[in-house]
C-alpha positions, 0 to 999 in steps of 0.5 A: 584786426578786431575780427582776428581778436573775435576769432581767437576769443571764440576758439578759446571759448570752445576750449574754456569758456571761463577763460575766454570771458576772463581774457576778454575782460582783461583785454578790454581793460588794457586797450580801452576799445583801441586797436590791438596794434596799439598794445605794448609790453609796458601796458601788458606789464601794468595790467598784470602787475598793477591794474589786476591786483589793485582793481580786480577782486579776488585772491592770488590764484583768481588773479593768476588765473585771469593773467594766464587766461589773457596769456592763452589769448595772446598765444592764439594771436601769435603775441608770444612775448606778451603771453610769456609775461602773463604766465611768468614767475614775475607776474606770480611774484608781483601778485603775491606781493600784492596779496601781502598789502598795497605798499609791498605790492606796489614796491614789487610792481616798480621793481619788476617795471624797472627790471623789464627794460621798458620803463623809461629811466631817469637821465641826468637831464631829465627826471620823469615826473609823478604828474605828467603833462601832455608832452611828457606822457606822449614822450614816455609812451614813445620811449617805452615803445622804442625800448621794447623794440630795442630789447626785441632786437637785442640792442638792449639786454635787461638783466645782462651786465652793463645793460642800464647805461646802454638803456639810458644811452638809448633813451637819451638819443631817442629823446634828443632826436630832432623832428622835422621842426628841429624840436626834440621830445626833450625840448617839448617836455622842457617847454611844457614844464617851464611854461607851467613853472612861469604860470604857476598861480601859487608863484605869481612873482614868476610872471615877471620872468616870462621874457626868459622862457626861451632861455629857461627851456634851453638852459646854459652850457657849462662854461669853459672856466667852471672848474676855476669858479668852483675851485673853492668847492672842490678844494673843500671836497679834497679836505673832506676826502681826507676828513676834516677835523671839527671843533667841539661845537662842530665848526671846521678845524681853524687850521683848515680855515686859515689854509683855505682863506690864504689859498684863495685870498679871502678877506676876513675879519679878523685877519688871519681868521680864528675860526669858521665863523670869521669867514663867511666864505667858509660858512657858505661852502659848508652849508652848500656841501651839507645841502648837496649831501656831499659831506656828512659828519662822522664823530669829530670829523667831516667826511665825503659821502658817495655823492660827494666823491662822484661830484669831486670827480665830475665838473659838469655834475659838480656845476649842476649840483651847486646850481640846483642847490642855489634855489633849494628853498621855500616861501619868501626866500625861494621867491626872492632868489628866483626874482633876483637871479631872473632880474639879473639875467633880464638886465644882462648884457647892459643895454642903452636907451630905455633899457639902460634908463630902467636900470636906474632902478636898483635891482633890489628895489625892482625885486622887492617891488615884484615881490610886493605885487606878488603878495609878499609885501610888508604893511601894504608896501614892498618887503623891508629891505633888510628882510629882503637881504636876509632872505638872499644872504646864502645866495649872495655870499655864494655868488660872491665867493665863487666870483660870479658877481664882478661888481656891486652889491647883488641886492642893491637898492641903486644901480645893477650889479654886473654878473661875470659871464660864468655868473650869468651861466650859473644863474641861468642854470639854476633857474633852468634846473628849477623851471624844468624840474618835475612839477609836484602837480599840474 
């Protein structure tokens, strides 16, 4: 193969010595000395649309000359698809955008990569990270190469109507295909991320959750009673679809509050409630929907957003969004929530023997000890019970409102509360989504 490249370069040098030099340098930059067999469309595009304008000097005309010289070499090597990229109008447009500034050029590069079809798309079950581990790098390259073949075969047609859903279906099938050991590339990405999440030196409280590794990787299926559990969330979305009247200071209309409390049999003080502040269930649901960006304020009304309309029509997406919001916090609140949910899962289902004796220590007391060992203590001891409970107020209210806690105080200092079967699935989903989300850095 190297002899073939050398022969093509010699042929180009006889026609245009300068073009041959430019093409040779460009090819070396792309391949890094590797075999031409490893060359991909994605690598050619990244060179022409990012590496060339960012790392090579010169004006647009000089950069375009380099790209076209590389294209001439590809033509001599019978790599016509790659040659077409080098001399394309897209390459010219991206290089022009870079001449106007780095930010504009970077945006043009990303647009062109997405439009080409070989850039792996985000999926509901996987958002590609900005900082990739080895398993994710391997998977991203493999998906890109597979998409290139699918495009060449006409199975995915970039730019045509409906091509993006087809690209996503192809990517999903490729990533979830098991290897001879029964593990898929998606499994490997999730394991890599979960291990990084558990072992994060800046979150030492997660060390206690290592026994959950396998469950964090796999997550939980959406339970059959998910729609029933999420009925209060969906009902508030129904009201928002029609527009919920707000009081002068921004609370939900008292008539809507009373109707929802009566429909779901919520206890309030006083009863019936006079405003949203009398019903902790409505306080937590209102905060939830705002945090999920499912509703927005429009004048004196609370209305659905486009995202809210989508979630209202998709039980699985709504379940995921609510679980994802559960751990959308920072600092002590985030550490407390992760620790509490993890310990609840570690203690469920209930056991006998030494496991049962361990439950004599209250879930709240154990969680506070874990947090103290991780550096979140107060005055050398565990965090104050009141501070711990305050940090988990939103989480515990939401779990109780949706019926995920069967009995007992979720932050009890003595004993261990029970989670319903759907509550266990919800807690595991929340931790799974957090543990397998794209890391900010590795």
